[in-house]
C-alpha positions as CSV (number, residue, x, y, z in Angstrom):
1,X,19.9,-110.6,-44.3
2,X,17.9,-108.0,-42.5
3,X,16.2,-110.7,-40.4
4,X,19.6,-112.2,-39.4
5,X,21.0,-108.8,-38.4
6,X,18.0,-107.9,-36.3
7,X,18.1,-111.4,-34.6
8,X,21.9,-111.0,-34.0
9,X,21.4,-107.6,-32.4
10,X,18.5,-108.9,-30.3
11,X,20.7,-111.7,-29.0
12,X,23.6,-109.4,-28.3
13,X,21.5,-107.1,-26.2
14,X,19.8,-110.0,-24.4
15,X,23.3,-111.4,-23.5
16,X,24.3,-108.0,-22.2
17,X,21.1,-107.7,-20.2
18,X,21.5,-111.2,-18.7
19,X,25.0,-110.3,-17.6
20,X,23.5,-107.5,-15.5
21,X,20.7,-109.8,-14.3
22,X,23.3,-112.3,-13.1
23,X,25.8,-109.8,-11.6
24,X,23.5,-107.4,-9.8
25,X,22.5,-110.0,-7.1
26,X,26.2,-110.7,-6.6
27,X,26.7,-107.0,-5.8
28,X,23.8,-107.4,-3.3
29,X,25.5,-110.4,-1.7
30,X,28.7,-108.4,-1.3
31,X,26.8,-105.5,0.2
32,X,25.2,-107.8,2.7
33,X,28.6,-109.3,3.6
34,X,30.5,-106.0,4.0
35,X,28.2,-104.1,6.3
36,X,31.1,-102.8,8.5
37,X,33.2,-101.4,5.6
38,X,31.8,-98.0,4.5
39,X,34.3,-97.5,1.7
40,X,33.5,-100.9,0.2
41,X,29.8,-100.3,0.6
42,X,30.0,-97.0,-1.2
43,X,31.9,-98.5,-4.1
44,X,29.5,-101.5,-4.4
45,X,26.5,-99.2,-4.4
46,X,28.0,-97.1,-7.1
47,X,28.8,-100.2,-9.1
48,X,25.2,-101.5,-8.5
49,X,23.6,-98.2,-9.6
50,X,25.7,-98.1,-12.8
51,X,25.0,-101.8,-13.6
52,X,21.3,-101.3,-13.0
53,X,21.2,-98.4,-15.4
54,X,23.2,-100.4,-18.0
55,X,20.9,-103.4,-17.5
56,X,17.8,-101.3,-18.2
57,X,19.4,-99.8,-21.3
58,X,20.3,-103.3,-22.6
59,X,16.8,-104.6,-21.9
60,X,15.3,-101.7,-23.8
61,X,17.4,-102.4,-26.8
62,X,16.8,-106.2,-26.6
63,X,13.1,-105.4,-26.3
64,X,13.0,-103.2,-29.4
65,X,14.8,-105.7,-31.6
66,X,12.7,-108.5,-30.1
67,X,9.4,-106.8,-30.9
68,X,10.7,-106.2,-34.4
69,X,11.4,-109.9,-34.8
70,X,8.0,-110.8,-33.3
71,X,5.8,-108.3,-35.1
72,X,8.0,-106.8,-37.7
73,X,6.5,-108.9,-40.5
74,X,3.4,-106.7,-40.2
75,X,5.4,-103.6,-41.2
76,X,7.9,-105.2,-43.5
77,X,6.2,-108.3,-44.9
78,X,8.7,-108.8,-47.7
79,X,11.8,-108.5,-45.4
80,X,10.8,-110.1,-42.1
81,X,9.1,-113.5,-41.8
82,X,6.3,-114.2,-39.4
83,X,8.3,-116.5,-37.1
84,X,5.5,-117.2,-34.5
85,X,2.5,-117.8,-36.7
86,X,0.1,-120.1,-34.9
87,X,2.7,-121.0,-32.2
88,X,2.3,-120.4,-28.5
89,X,5.9,-121.0,-27.3
90,X,6.3,-117.2,-27.7
91,X,3.6,-116.6,-25.1
92,X,5.5,-118.8,-22.6
93,X,8.8,-117.1,-23.5
94,X,7.4,-113.6,-23.1
95,X,5.9,-114.6,-19.7
96,X,9.3,-115.8,-18.5
97,X,11.0,-112.7,-19.8
98,X,8.5,-110.6,-17.8
99,X,9.4,-112.7,-14.7
100,X,13.1,-112.0,-15.3
101,X,12.4,-108.3,-15.7
102,X,10.4,-108.3,-12.5
103,X,13.3,-110.1,-10.8
104,X,15.8,-107.5,-12.1
105,X,13.6,-104.6,-11.0
106,X,13.2,-106.3,-7.6
107,X,17.0,-106.5,-7.3
108,X,17.2,-102.8,-8.2
109,X,14.7,-102.0,-5.4
110,X,16.8,-103.9,-2.9
111,X,19.8,-101.9,-4.1
112,X,17.9,-98.6,-3.6
113,X,16.6,-99.8,-0.2
114,X,20.2,-100.4,0.9
115,X,21.3,-97.0,-0.4
116,X,18.5,-95.4,1.7
117,X,19.8,-97.1,4.8
118,X,17.5,-100.1,4.8
119,X,18.4,-103.7,5.5
120,X,19.0,-106.4,2.9
121,X,18.1,-110.1,3.3
122,X,20.8,-112.3,4.6
123,X,23.7,-113.1,2.2
124,X,22.6,-116.7,2.2
125,X,19.1,-115.8,1.0
126,X,20.6,-113.5,-1.6
127,X,22.8,-116.3,-2.8
128,X,19.8,-118.5,-3.3
129,X,18.0,-115.7,-5.0
130,X,21.0,-115.3,-7.3
131,X,20.3,-118.8,-8.8
132,X,16.7,-118.2,-9.9
133,X,17.5,-116.4,-13.2
134,X,19.7,-119.3,-14.4
135,X,16.7,-121.6,-14.3
136,X,14.4,-119.0,-15.9
137,X,17.0,-118.4,-18.7
138,X,17.3,-122.2,-19.3
139,X,13.5,-122.4,-19.8
140,X,13.6,-119.4,-22.2
141,X,16.4,-121.0,-24.2
142,X,14.6,-124.3,-24.4
143,X,11.4,-122.6,-25.6
144,X,13.3,-120.6,-28.3
145,X,15.2,-123.6,-29.6
146,X,12.6,-126.4,-29.3
147,X,9.4,-124.4,-29.9
148,X,7.5,-127.2,-28.2
149,X,4.0,-125.8,-28.8
């Protein structure tokens, strides 16, 4: 029961974090396309800052529950199973999650650059950049479900 609760909470916070990973680049696209509208720019920057903070909080909670699932068996051996013993899919998954986190932080830096008066890439480039996390998430989901190695 404890294992399923921790796994459910991990999944909940991962979904919340991924929502911010998907939406923050859309805010950047809108910022790039509304350069001549200061009121819209201010509103989008406020939304972006709040979303970025929310995303970091959700990642932190997902990370804590994920580490508990991954290594919790060492602390609570009678309650939590060792779900990755001798398996290496977890290494690939964690690598992809690190790439997703770097992507999210990169989007946050673009947001901060724009707030400081810097330029953004074109809206077309940002739209292409927006598609990257979908592919990474697909790979993470496949690794978690299939556990291919």
